[in-house]
N, C-alpha and C positions, 0 to 999 in steps of 0.2 A: 516461577509464576504459573498458575494453572491455566489451562486453555480458556475457561470461562472468563477469567480475569483479563487475559490478553485480549480476548475478543471484545470484552466490555471497554477496554482501553481504546481499541480501534473505533468503536461506535462513538465513544465520548469525544475522541479526537476529531472525527468527521463532523459531528454536531457543533463542536466548539468552533472549528474553522469555517464551517458553513455560516454560522451566525455572525462571525467576525467579518466575513466577506460580504454579508448581506445578500447572499445568493440562495437560490432554491436548490441548487445542485453543486456540491463541492466534491470533486473526485480525488481519490487516492489510488496509487498503484506502486508496484515494486520498483519502478524506475525513478520515483520521486525521492531524491537523495535526502531531503529534509525530513520527510515522513519516515523513511526507513531508519535514519539516524535516531529520530525521536523514539520510534518503536523499540529499537535495540537498547537505547538508554533506559527506557521505562521498564522493559520486560527482562532484560539481561539475556536475550536470545543470542545464540551463536550466529556468527556471520563470517563470510569471507570478505576481507577488506580489498576493495578494488582501487586501482591507482587513480581512476577518475570515474565520475558518475556515482550512482547509488551502490552501496555494498550489497553483496548477495546474501539474502537471509531466507533460506528455505522455509523456516517456521512462519514467517510473515505470509508467504504465499499460501501455505496451508490454512492459516487462520482466516485469510480473506476468502478462500474457497469455501471454508466451512460456514462462514457468515452468509455467503451467497446460497449455499445449499440449504441453510436454515431460513432462507428468505428474509434475512435481516439487512442484507445489502443487495443492491442490484448491480449489474455490470454491463459494460459494452466494450467492444474492442476499439482500441485507439491506434491508428497508424503512426509509425515513427518516421519522421521526415529527416532527410539529411544523412544521419549516421546509420540508419537502418541497413542491415546487411554487411556492415563493416565491423563485424565483431559485436554488433548490437542487434537486438531483435528487430524485425520489421513491424511488429505490433505488440501490444500488451493489453491485458484486461485493466480497465479503469472501473473502480467501485464507487458507488454512491448510495445514499439513503433513499 
């Protein structure tokens, strides 16, 4: 799948879930296992399967960053409570429309 198609899939995913949640801000990030799995299934992106948590998918991170650089998504940092620093990051970027 081409970058523009992958990025459009992300935008559609966020819009769809935002509407379903009835929220003005629905966030996605690379630590959301359901979002990452849906992205991998939809795009066929390569990933490293993790024994727990979200699989690692570098392409997803690049697509999210590109959408932010193109001003199609906004982002903020989100702290990770509990498991942060125990093999998990202490924070991650959360992206939203």
